[in-house]
N, C-alpha and C positions, 0 to 999 in steps of 0.2 A: 177608376183612374190606377193606372199598373204601379206596381209598386218599383222601388230601387233594385236592380240588382244586387246580388248578396257582394259582398269583398273581395270573395274568393273570384269574384271576376275580373279585379283590378289587378293593370297590367298585363292581360291577355291581349288588349285591342286598345285601338286609340279611342279617345272619348266621341262620344255620337256627335257628328255632323263636322265633324273635326276635319279639317284642312291644312297642311303642311308643306307649304313651297319649299324649292328647294332650296340647301342648307344654306347659310352666307353666314359663313365663319361661327357657327353654333352661337348665335346671339338672340335676344329676345329682340321683338321688332323693334319697341321704346328705345335699343340702343343700338339699333342701327342708323346709319346716317340717311334723313329722308328731304324729301320734297315737297311742301304743298303748293297747293293750285290751284285759281278761281276758277270757276266755271258758273254757268246758268245757273241760278240755285235751285238747289232740289228742296220744294213744298212741304213740310211735314209737320203735323202740331205740336208733337212733343219728340225732344231727340233725348234718350238716354246715354251720357258716353261713361264708359265702363262696362264691363259684362261679371264681374264679381259675384260675391252674395248682396252686395245691395243693388248693383243694377238688375240683376235677376228676379230680385223680390217684388223690384217698381216694375219691369218690365209686364211680370206675373199680375201685381195687380191693374195695373191699366188694362192689359187683353180682359181682366175682369169684370170691367166696367166699360166694356163694351168698344174700345178701341182696337181699331186691325191695324194689322202691319202693313208697312211702308212699301208698296211694292213700284214706285215710280209711273203711276197711271193716276189720270184724273176718275178714270172710270169705277173709282171704289168707293161705295159712299162709307161716308161716318171719318171720324176722328181716328188718323194715323198719326203709328209711333213708330220708331226705328232705335235699336241700339246701335250705337259704336263701340266698335271693342281692338286696342291695341294689339291685341295677341293673336297669335297664328290658331290655336284651337281653345276649348273651353278650361276654364279651370283659374280664371282671372290673375292673382299674382301667386298664387299659390301652386302653379307649375313651375314657378323658379326657386322654390323652397329647397334648402340644403339636402342633397341625397339622405341622409341618416336621421333625417325626422320622421318618426312614425305618427301614427295617428293615436296612439300612446299616449305618448306626450305633450302632444299640443294643448292649447286653450279649450275648454268646450266650443262642439262646433253646434249651431242652433241646425235645427232642418229647415231648406226651404219651403216655402209658404204650399201648404197640402200634398206634400213630397218627402215622406218619412225617411230617414237616411236607412233606419232597420238598424242590427246589429253591426258594429263596426269593429272588424279584426285590429284588435290593438299593436299590433308587428307591421300591418300595412304601412307601404311609405306614403305620405303626406301627398307627397305631389301627386303620385299617382291616381292616390282612392277619392281623393276632393275635385280630382278634374274630370275623374267618368263621373263622378254623383254631377257635378254641375253639367254636363254632357247630357246625362239621360233627363236634367230637367226641363235643357231647351228643346231636345225631341220631344218630351212627353207635351210640353203646351203650342211647339211648330212658333219657338219666339223668333220675331225680324231681327237675328242679328247679323251686321255686317261688318266682316273680319277680313284680314286684319287692317285697319283703318286708325292712322294717328290724328288727333285732333292735334292743331297748332296752335290753331287761335278763334278766340267767340269776340265778337264786336259786336256794337251797334246795326242795324239796315238804315238803310239812309233816311227810312219813314219814321224811326225810332218806337216803332210799332211792335218789333222781332226781333229777335239774334240772328245773325250769319255764324257758323261754323265753318273756317277753313280746315278743312283735314288732305292729308295723301290720297282721296277719292273725289275732291272737287270740293264744293260749298256746299250747304243744307242750310236752308232756311226755317226755324223754328220760332212759334209764337212761345213755347214752354223749353227750358230744357233743366234736366234732371244729373246733373255731377255726380259721379258715383266711381271716379278715378282714385281711391285707397291712399295709400302713400310706399306703397314699394319702390315706386320709381324715385324716391327723393331720401335716400339713405342723410343719416345725419351722423358726422363725427364730429365732437366739439376739438377746440383746437386747446392743446395742450405745448407749452414753452418747449422745444427742443422735438419733435416730433418730425422735421423731417431728416435728422440726423439721425435718426432710426437705422439699422443698417440690418434688422431682421426684419421678418414679416407682418402686413398690416392686414388682416380682412376688416371688412363693417360683416353684419350676420345674412347681408345682401348675398355677398360672394362667400359665403363660410366656404371653405374646400370640404373634400374626402377628409375623416381624419387623418388619415395616414400621411397626409402632404404635414403632419406635424408631428408625427410619428418621433419620439426621443428628442423632443426640445421641452424646453422653460415657456412656457404661454401665460400670459397673462389675459385676463376674459373682463372686460369693462362691461358694468352695466348690472342695473337690478332687478331685469323683467324675468320672465320664464324662457324669452329666449336664450339669456346670459347660465341660466342653468341647463338647458338643453346642448350647448356648446361643450359647458363642464362636464356630462354625462356624456356627450361623445366622446371627450379628452383623457377619460379614466382608462387609465389602462392602457393608453397609448401615447399621452406625452410623458416627459420625464417628471415635470413638475408643473401643476396649477395653480395660480392665484387669482381669487376672485377679488376683483377690485370695486366698491360702490362710492358714488357722491354720497349716497343717505344710507344708514343701517336698513338691511330689508325689513320690510313688513310682513309677518307671516299669519294669514288671515285664516284660520281654521273655526274661528267662531260662522264668519259667515259665507261660509262654502258647505253646498253639499258633498258628498263622497265621492262624486262625477270628478270634482274641483270646480265646478260653476257655482256663479253666486246665488245665493237663495235671494229667492224672486225680493224679500224686502230690502237686503242687501244691493242687489241691483238697481231697485227704486231707486236708493237712496244715491248712489253712484252717478245714476244718469240725471239727476238734480241736482248736485254739486255741477257736473259738466255743464249741464243745460247753462246752470248760474254764468258761467263763464261767457260761452257765446253769445248769450243773449246780453253780454257787458261790451260784446267785442272784443274779448280777449283771447290770445290763443291758447288751443285747447292743450291740456298738460298730457302728457302720456298717461297709456290705462295706467301701467304700474302704479303712479302717481294717487288713484283713486282707488285703485281695487288692492294693491296689495297682491301678493305673492299666495296659491293655495297650498293646503295642506290635504295634497292625497296621496293615491298611492306613490307616483313617480318622485314627486318631492320626499317623501318619507324616506323612499330607496334612500335619495341622494342625503339627506339626513345619516342616515345609518352607515351610510360609508366613510363618513368622514368629509364630503364636497361643500359644504357648507359654511364654511368659514369664510369671514368675509373680512377683508383690508379697507380701510378707508383710501379713499382716492388719493393717488399719488401727485406730487406736485407739479413734477416734470419730466422729462423722457431725455434718453440721453442715449450715445451712441449704441449701446450694449445692455439697454435695460433701462430701469422707470426708478426715481429716488423720490424721496417724501421729505420735503425741507431742506433738502441740502443736508441731511444726516443720511437715515435709512436708505440703503441701496437694493436692490434685486434683480439678478441679473435675466437678462430675456432672450429668447430669440424670435419668439413673435408676439404680436397685440390682438387681442380679438375684439371688436370693438359693436359688443352687442346695445349700441346705445341709441335705438330707435328711427323712426322715419319724421317727417314733416309731410303734411298734406300736399298730394301732387294739384295745385292748382295755379302753376305757370300760364296754361293758356286762357283762364280767365284773368289776366293781369291787363288787356284793354277797357276792361268795365272799371279800373280803378275801385274795389272793392274793399281794399285793407284798412283798417283805421288806424291810428298812432297806437292804439294797445297791441297791434301786430298778428289781427284775426279778422276775423268778418262778423261784423254785426248781422245776429240771425234773428230769426222770428218762428220757431219750431224747426222744420226743416227749410222754410223759405228765408232769401238772403233779403235781410228788414228793409234795406233799398230800392227791392228791384221782385216781386211779385213775378216774375216770370222766369226766375233760376232757383234751383231748390238745390240744396249740397246733402247727397245721402253719404254717410260713412265719416260725416266730419262731427265733432263734437261728443254728443249722446249717443248719437246713433252709429259710430266707432266700431260697434261689436257687433258678431254675429246676431244676437239677439235684438239688439238695435235697430240692424237694419230691416228687419220684420215690420215692427209698429211704425218706424220713419215711413216705408215704403205706403202704408196703409194711408196714412196721415198726409202724406204729399198728394196721392193718387187723388184723394178727397179732396185738396185745398185745387188741385190743377182741375178736376172733373167740373168744381163750382167756378172757378175763373172761366177757363172754354165757354163753360156755360151761360157766362155774364154777357 
């Protein structure tokens, strides 16, 4: 097996296998108007929705167990599988990360199965580096990925033995669906009184601009996760003033992280167990930072040394020219950056009625407890890059056993 190309090649070419259609307003496929259409169902044994880290790991595990890529022909022997991806090219959500995000400041990125990333240049742009790495992985294992295809609806087949997947490329019918759509397309911004009256600029992390857009501005950064710290780092020496506000005090976790910033194996298992307990009770998964805390590594130590980690409690309301705490303290602001996370992208599964009264989906490992035809990767304990590896192995074993029966 060849090794992944060194990071020095990043940015010099498109990721392997990329197909970039004509520009349409410079937007990703999932933000463009789209129309799904019915067709005679394309019959596939297993359909994976999404080609981010979890979807690629899942495709690898199916291939390893003898599944063959769907080619639209009855002549192919064996169980078939297909990956549907809404993006124009490899890279999943990473290709849309803000331009200033470098590999040196992201959370730890786990290797894809049997495809070591090798040495990573910390100055490499994350959106470029990850896209190339994912593309090389797809190319090395010849994964059957169809893109750009937007999945709009998943619903029961007439005989209730399989599931139909309605997409912008027609309808597919599958015995098993592995949903690996992540969260990037569902940014979350909490409502605060007066938000509609604010006269300045507002951005979510999903649309965080080039730092120069906020040059000389007074900026409020909201959120207690690593994205908020990345934005603060970007705005240092650019913005006139920065005020970091969080709902709860940040929890620095130097005692549970390795020098790289990755969780130690023991701490990681503890986090996974707590997250798993929530989703197996049908509760909505909590944000990652609520379980992991913030790492103490070279990046965050640099922020501390520069005095950028002073934190204020959450404001109570937003006014036209700034934010206010309890109708007393006021801070003038020209912009608010909401680093407040995302929600799982599961809207296309709504016809299946999976939500519980607790706001989540009742899970049994990677499988939806109420439907053994449906697995969720990148949901709950498998939402991390490390979690995607073990989750894909477990899901592939369960799927093989299920189809074999």
